[in-house]
FISETOR-39718 format. One record per residue (C-alpha): residue in three letters; x, y, z; residue number from 1. Coordinates in Angstrom, 2 decimals. Layout:
<rec residu="ALA" X="X" Y="Y" Z="Z" num="NUM"/>
...
// end
This chain:
<rec residu="MET" X="14.91" Y="-6.64" Z="-22.16" num="1"/>
<rec residu="ALA" X="12.60" Y="-3.71" Z="-21.48" num="2"/>
<rec residu="ASN" X="9.59" Y="-4.53" Z="-19.32" num="3"/>
<rec residu="LEU" X="6.03" Y="-3.32" Z="-18.88" num="4"/>
<rec residu="PHE" X="5.43" Y="-2.99" Z="-15.14" num="5"/>
<rec residu="TYR" X="1.68" Y="-3.43" Z="-14.69" num="6"/>
<rec residu="LEU" X="0.60" Y="-1.91" Z="-11.36" num="7"/>
<rec residu="MET" X="-2.56" Y="-3.47" Z="-9.91" num="8"/>
<rec residu="GLY" X="-4.47" Y="-3.15" Z="-6.67" num="9"/>
<rec residu="PRO" X="-7.89" Y="-2.36" Z="-5.25" num="10"/>
<rec residu="SER" X="-9.34" Y="1.12" Z="-5.28" num="11"/>
<rec residu="GLY" X="-7.88" Y="2.83" Z="-2.22" num="12"/>
<rec residu="SER" X="-4.62" Y="0.86" Z="-2.31" num="13"/>
<rec residu="GLY" X="-2.76" Y="4.04" Z="-3.26" num="14"/>
<rec residu="LYS" X="-1.71" Y="3.28" Z="-6.83" num="15"/>
<rec residu="ASP" X="-2.12" Y="6.88" Z="-8.00" num="16"/>
<rec residu="SER" X="-0.14" Y="8.20" Z="-5.04" num="17"/>
<rec residu="LEU" X="2.57" Y="5.59" Z="-5.55" num="18"/>
<rec residu="LEU" X="2.94" Y="6.50" Z="-9.21" num="19"/>
<rec residu="GLU" X="3.04" Y="10.22" Z="-8.47" num="20"/>
<rec residu="GLY" X="5.59" Y="9.70" Z="-5.69" num="21"/>
<rec residu="LEU" X="7.74" Y="7.54" Z="-7.95" num="22"/>
<rec residu="ARG" X="7.49" Y="10.07" Z="-10.80" num="23"/>
<rec residu="GLN" X="8.73" Y="12.84" Z="-8.50" num="24"/>
<rec residu="ARG" X="11.52" Y="10.68" Z="-7.15" num="25"/>
<rec residu="LEU" X="12.81" Y="9.56" Z="-10.58" num="26"/>
<rec residu="ASN" X="12.30" Y="13.01" Z="-12.16" num="27"/>
<rec residu="GLY" X="13.34" Y="11.80" Z="-15.61" num="28"/>
<rec residu="GLY" X="16.53" Y="10.17" Z="-14.33" num="29"/>
<rec residu="SER" X="15.62" Y="6.56" Z="-15.01" num="30"/>
<rec residu="PRO" X="15.13" Y="4.23" Z="-17.99" num="31"/>
<rec residu="VAL" X="11.52" Y="3.78" Z="-16.80" num="32"/>
<rec residu="LEU" X="8.76" Y="5.80" Z="-18.53" num="33"/>
<rec residu="PHE" X="5.23" Y="6.40" Z="-17.21" num="34"/>
<rec residu="ALA" X="2.29" Y="5.45" Z="-19.41" num="35"/>
<rec residu="HIS" X="-0.51" Y="7.99" Z="-19.06" num="36"/>
<rec residu="ARG" X="-3.91" Y="6.36" Z="-19.32" num="37"/>
<rec residu="TYR" X="-6.60" Y="7.72" Z="-21.63" num="38"/>
<rec residu="ILE" X="-9.87" Y="7.90" Z="-19.67" num="39"/>
<rec residu="THR" X="-13.38" Y="9.15" Z="-20.40" num="40"/>
<rec residu="ARG" X="-13.59" Y="11.19" Z="-17.21" num="41"/>
<rec residu="HIS" X="-12.74" Y="14.78" Z="-16.33" num="42"/>
<rec residu="TRP" X="-9.01" Y="15.40" Z="-15.94" num="43"/>
<rec residu="LYS" X="-9.56" Y="16.82" Z="-12.45" num="44"/>
<rec residu="ALA" X="-11.44" Y="13.73" Z="-11.23" num="45"/>
<rec residu="GLY" X="-9.42" Y="11.48" Z="-8.95" num="46"/>
<rec residu="GLY" X="-5.72" Y="11.68" Z="-8.25" num="47"/>
<rec residu="GLU" X="-4.43" Y="10.19" Z="-11.48" num="48"/>
<rec residu="ASN" X="-2.46" Y="12.19" Z="-14.03" num="49"/>
<rec residu="HIS" X="-4.50" Y="10.92" Z="-16.98" num="50"/>
<rec residu="ILE" X="-5.51" Y="12.18" Z="-20.41" num="51"/>
<rec residu="GLU" X="-9.19" Y="13.08" Z="-20.62" num="52"/>
<rec residu="LEU" X="-11.11" Y="11.95" Z="-23.72" num="53"/>
<rec residu="SER" X="-14.77" Y="12.30" Z="-24.55" num="54"/>
<rec residu="PRO" X="-16.56" Y="9.00" Z="-25.33" num="55"/>
<rec residu="GLN" X="-16.52" Y="10.01" Z="-28.99" num="56"/>
<rec residu="GLU" X="-12.77" Y="10.71" Z="-28.96" num="57"/>
<rec residu="PHE" X="-12.13" Y="7.42" Z="-27.19" num="58"/>
<rec residu="ASP" X="-14.16" Y="5.55" Z="-29.80" num="59"/>
<rec residu="GLN" X="-12.30" Y="7.33" Z="-32.61" num="60"/>
<rec residu="ARG" X="-8.93" Y="6.26" Z="-31.21" num="61"/>
<rec residu="LEU" X="-10.20" Y="2.75" Z="-30.59" num="62"/>
<rec residu="ARG" X="-11.40" Y="2.43" Z="-34.20" num="63"/>
<rec residu="SER" X="-8.07" Y="3.81" Z="-35.40" num="64"/>
<rec residu="GLY" X="-6.11" Y="1.14" Z="-33.51" num="65"/>
<rec residu="LEU" X="-4.37" Y="3.63" Z="-31.24" num="66"/>
<rec residu="PHE" X="-4.83" Y="1.68" Z="-27.99" num="67"/>
<rec residu="LYS" X="-2.48" Y="-1.15" Z="-27.07" num="68"/>
<rec residu="MET" X="-5.13" Y="-2.30" Z="-24.62" num="69"/>
<rec residu="HIS" X="-8.40" Y="-0.94" Z="-23.28" num="70"/>
<rec residu="TRP" X="-11.11" Y="-1.81" Z="-20.78" num="71"/>
<rec residu="GLN" X="-14.21" Y="-0.44" Z="-19.08" num="72"/>
<rec residu="ALA" X="-14.71" Y="0.05" Z="-15.34" num="73"/>
<rec residu="ASN" X="-16.60" Y="2.34" Z="-12.97" num="74"/>
<rec residu="GLY" X="-18.63" Y="3.79" Z="-15.84" num="75"/>
<rec residu="CYS" X="-15.54" Y="4.95" Z="-17.75" num="76"/>
<rec residu="HIS" X="-13.43" Y="3.69" Z="-20.65" num="77"/>
<rec residu="TYR" X="-9.69" Y="3.28" Z="-20.05" num="78"/>
<rec residu="GLY" X="-6.91" Y="2.86" Z="-22.60" num="79"/>
<rec residu="ILE" X="-3.15" Y="2.49" Z="-22.79" num="80"/>
<rec residu="GLY" X="-1.80" Y="3.90" Z="-26.05" num="81"/>
<rec residu="THR" X="0.25" Y="2.10" Z="-28.69" num="82"/>
<rec residu="GLU" X="3.08" Y="4.57" Z="-28.02" num="83"/>
<rec residu="VAL" X="4.27" Y="2.16" Z="-25.31" num="84"/>
<rec residu="ASP" X="5.37" Y="-0.22" Z="-28.09" num="85"/>
<rec residu="ALA" X="7.82" Y="2.40" Z="-29.36" num="86"/>
<rec residu="TRP" X="9.06" Y="3.08" Z="-25.84" num="87"/>
<rec residu="LEU" X="9.67" Y="-0.62" Z="-25.17" num="88"/>
<rec residu="ALA" X="11.35" Y="-1.04" Z="-28.56" num="89"/>
<rec residu="SER" X="13.70" Y="1.84" Z="-27.73" num="90"/>
<rec residu="GLY" X="14.90" Y="-0.03" Z="-24.62" num="91"/>
<rec residu="HIS" X="12.86" Y="1.89" Z="-22.04" num="92"/>
<rec residu="SER" X="10.83" Y="0.01" Z="-19.48" num="93"/>
<rec residu="VAL" X="7.32" Y="1.32" Z="-18.86" num="94"/>
<rec residu="ILE" X="5.13" Y="1.44" Z="-15.76" num="95"/>
<rec residu="ALA" X="1.36" Y="1.56" Z="-16.21" num="96"/>
<rec residu="ASN" X="-1.62" Y="1.83" Z="-13.89" num="97"/>
<rec residu="GLY" X="-3.41" Y="-1.39" Z="-14.77" num="98"/>
<rec residu="SER" X="-6.69" Y="-3.13" Z="-14.06" num="99"/>
<rec residu="ARG" X="-6.83" Y="-6.44" Z="-12.22" num="100"/>
<rec residu="ALA" X="-9.74" Y="-7.51" Z="-14.41" num="101"/>
<rec residu="SER" X="-7.65" Y="-6.88" Z="-17.56" num="102"/>
<rec residu="LEU" X="-4.59" Y="-8.88" Z="-16.53" num="103"/>
<rec residu="ALA" X="-5.29" Y="-11.56" Z="-19.16" num="104"/>
<rec residu="GLU" X="-5.41" Y="-8.91" Z="-21.90" num="105"/>
<rec residu="ALA" X="-2.16" Y="-7.41" Z="-20.60" num="106"/>
<rec residu="GLN" X="-0.54" Y="-10.85" Z="-20.81" num="107"/>
<rec residu="ARG" X="-1.77" Y="-11.23" Z="-24.38" num="108"/>
<rec residu="CYS" X="-0.54" Y="-7.75" Z="-25.35" num="109"/>
<rec residu="PHE" X="2.87" Y="-7.74" Z="-23.68" num="110"/>
<rec residu="GLY" X="3.80" Y="-11.41" Z="-23.30" num="111"/>
<rec residu="ALA" X="7.20" Y="-11.99" Z="-21.71" num="112"/>
<rec residu="LYS" X="7.69" Y="-8.23" Z="-21.22" num="113"/>
<rec residu="LEU" X="4.85" Y="-8.08" Z="-18.67" num="114"/>
<rec residu="VAL" X="5.84" Y="-7.78" Z="-15.01" num="115"/>
<rec residu="PRO" X="2.76" Y="-7.59" Z="-12.75" num="116"/>
<rec residu="VAL" X="3.17" Y="-5.46" Z="-9.61" num="117"/>
<rec residu="LEU" X="0.50" Y="-6.35" Z="-7.07" num="118"/>
<rec residu="VAL" X="-0.19" Y="-3.64" Z="-4.46" num="119"/>
<rec residu="GLY" X="-1.69" Y="-4.98" Z="-1.25" num="120"/>
<rec residu="VAL" X="-3.23" Y="-3.12" Z="1.67" num="121"/>
<rec residu="GLU" X="-4.75" Y="-4.37" Z="4.92" num="122"/>
<rec residu="PRO" X="-8.59" Y="-4.34" Z="4.86" num="123"/>
<rec residu="HIS" X="-8.95" Y="-1.94" Z="7.81" num="124"/>
<rec residu="LEU" X="-6.59" Y="0.55" Z="6.12" num="125"/>
<rec residu="LEU" X="-8.39" Y="0.17" Z="2.80" num="126"/>
<rec residu="ARG" X="-11.70" Y="0.90" Z="4.55" num="127"/>
<rec residu="ARG" X="-10.22" Y="3.97" Z="6.28" num="128"/>
<rec residu="ARG" X="-8.81" Y="5.34" Z="3.01" num="129"/>
<rec residu="LEU" X="-12.09" Y="4.85" Z="1.17" num="130"/>
<rec residu="LEU" X="-13.97" Y="6.59" Z="3.98" num="131"/>
<rec residu="ALA" X="-11.52" Y="9.51" Z="3.91" num="132"/>
<rec residu="ARG" X="-12.00" Y="9.84" Z="0.16" num="133"/>
<rec residu="GLY" X="-15.71" Y="10.44" Z="0.75" num="134"/>
<rec residu="ARG" X="-16.94" Y="9.22" Z="-2.64" num="135"/>
<rec residu="GLU" X="-19.15" Y="6.36" Z="-1.42" num="136"/>
<rec residu="SER" X="-21.56" Y="5.48" Z="1.36" num="137"/>
<rec residu="ALA" X="-20.52" Y="3.21" Z="4.24" num="138"/>
<rec residu="ALA" X="-22.48" Y="0.31" Z="2.71" num="139"/>
<rec residu="GLU" X="-20.83" Y="0.83" Z="-0.68" num="140"/>
<rec residu="ILE" X="-17.42" Y="0.91" Z="0.98" num="141"/>
<rec residu="GLU" X="-18.06" Y="-2.36" Z="2.83" num="142"/>
<rec residu="ALA" X="-19.15" Y="-3.96" Z="-0.43" num="143"/>
<rec residu="ARG" X="-16.04" Y="-2.63" Z="-2.17" num="144"/>
<rec residu="VAL" X="-13.73" Y="-3.93" Z="0.59" num="145"/>
<rec residu="SER" X="-15.33" Y="-7.38" Z="0.45" num="146"/>
<rec residu="ARG" X="-15.13" Y="-7.44" Z="-3.34" num="147"/>
<rec residu="SER" X="-11.51" Y="-6.26" Z="-3.27" num="148"/>
<rec residu="LEU" X="-10.51" Y="-9.03" Z="-0.87" num="149"/>
<rec residu="GLU" X="-12.19" Y="-11.65" Z="-3.05" num="150"/>
<rec residu="LEU" X="-10.58" Y="-10.28" Z="-6.22" num="151"/>
<rec residu="GLN" X="-7.19" Y="-10.07" Z="-4.50" num="152"/>
<rec residu="HIS" X="-7.31" Y="-13.75" Z="-3.56" num="153"/>
<rec residu="GLN" X="-8.41" Y="-14.74" Z="-7.06" num="154"/>
<rec residu="LEU" X="-5.66" Y="-12.65" Z="-8.62" num="155"/>
<rec residu="GLN" X="-2.95" Y="-14.01" Z="-6.33" num="156"/>
<rec residu="HIS" X="-3.98" Y="-17.54" Z="-7.31" num="157"/>
<rec residu="GLN" X="-3.97" Y="-16.62" Z="-11.01" num="158"/>
<rec residu="LEU" X="-0.54" Y="-15.00" Z="-10.76" num="159"/>
<rec residu="GLN" X="0.85" Y="-17.94" Z="-8.81" num="160"/>
<rec residu="GLN" X="-0.37" Y="-20.29" Z="-11.53" num="161"/>
<rec residu="GLN" X="0.61" Y="-18.22" Z="-14.57" num="162"/>
<rec residu="LEU" X="3.39" Y="-15.77" Z="-13.64" num="163"/>
<rec residu="PRO" X="4.98" Y="-17.01" Z="-10.39" num="164"/>
<rec residu="ASP" X="8.51" Y="-15.88" Z="-11.27" num="165"/>
<rec residu="ARG" X="7.61" Y="-12.45" Z="-12.64" num="166"/>
<rec residu="THR" X="5.11" Y="-11.06" Z="-10.14" num="167"/>
<rec residu="LEU" X="6.34" Y="-8.33" Z="-7.78" num="168"/>
<rec residu="HIS" X="4.50" Y="-7.76" Z="-4.48" num="169"/>
<rec residu="LEU" X="4.27" Y="-4.38" Z="-2.78" num="170"/>
<rec residu="HIS" X="2.58" Y="-3.61" Z="0.55" num="171"/>
<rec residu="ASN" X="1.23" Y="-0.10" Z="1.12" num="172"/>
<rec residu="ASN" X="0.23" Y="-0.36" Z="4.76" num="173"/>
<rec residu="GLY" X="2.49" Y="2.32" Z="6.23" num="174"/>
<rec residu="ALA" X="3.85" Y="5.68" Z="5.20" num="175"/>
<rec residu="LEU" X="3.49" Y="6.44" Z="1.50" num="176"/>
<rec residu="SER" X="7.17" Y="7.43" Z="1.27" num="177"/>
<rec residu="ASP" X="8.14" Y="3.94" Z="2.46" num="178"/>
<rec residu="ALA" X="5.98" Y="2.28" Z="-0.18" num="179"/>
<rec residu="VAL" X="7.39" Y="4.59" Z="-2.89" num="180"/>
<rec residu="THR" X="10.91" Y="3.62" Z="-1.77" num="181"/>
<rec residu="ASP" X="9.97" Y="-0.08" Z="-1.91" num="182"/>
<rec residu="LEU" X="8.49" Y="0.33" Z="-5.40" num="183"/>
<rec residu="HIS" X="11.59" Y="2.22" Z="-6.55" num="184"/>
<rec residu="HIS" X="13.84" Y="-0.57" Z="-5.26" num="185"/>
<rec residu="LEU" X="11.71" Y="-3.27" Z="-6.91" num="186"/>
<rec residu="LEU" X="11.93" Y="-1.53" Z="-10.26" num="187"/>
<rec residu="GLN" X="15.64" Y="-0.82" Z="-9.90" num="188"/>
<rec residu="GLN" X="16.38" Y="-4.45" Z="-9.11" num="189"/>
<rec residu="HIS" X="14.25" Y="-5.78" Z="-11.95" num="190"/>
<rec residu="VAL" X="15.60" Y="-3.34" Z="-14.54" num="191"/>
<rec residu="ARG" X="19.16" Y="-4.08" Z="-13.42" num="192"/>
<rec residu="GLU" X="18.58" Y="-7.85" Z="-13.69" num="193"/>
<rec residu="ALA" X="17.03" Y="-7.45" Z="-17.14" num="194"/>
<rec residu="VAL" X="20.00" Y="-5.43" Z="-18.35" num="195"/>
<rec residu="SER" X="22.53" Y="-7.92" Z="-16.98" num="196"/>
<rec residu="VAL" X="20.90" Y="-10.95" Z="-18.64" num="197"/>
// end
């Protein structure tokens, strides 16, 4: 069965870098496809390879039923397109940059195909990465780190209760290349097991 790998983690955990590193490593040579998110922010903002939409364009697609799921965060609208249904139906697994707050919607949308991938990072490293990014003040970063830790604990409890056998855990505390390798191996193992069932 094809799966939807739903990558989650706090801001600064390196999700964008992990996805980009994995994309370069796979280079089209895998049954895993990358879902590009539709976001109402400039295409040059942040490190994510996303599709920029104006608020009006986003609303048009939303009204037309072209999003499999959507959410709002950080003053922007985010969407994952219905094209992922066709990809899954064709036997391809899909990896998507998800939102921790939208996990319940992802479960509703993808059901047994959903495989959460929880990216963890030590608080001192998260703080250092957020400082290096330079987007927020020191006080805002401390608030974000505290909030991320609280959300991470809540999410781990939720996953343990609801999806204990399907959740993959990835630690991004060291070199990015090591975390990309770990993510690659996790996906390889899961896709191989799904095919052999």
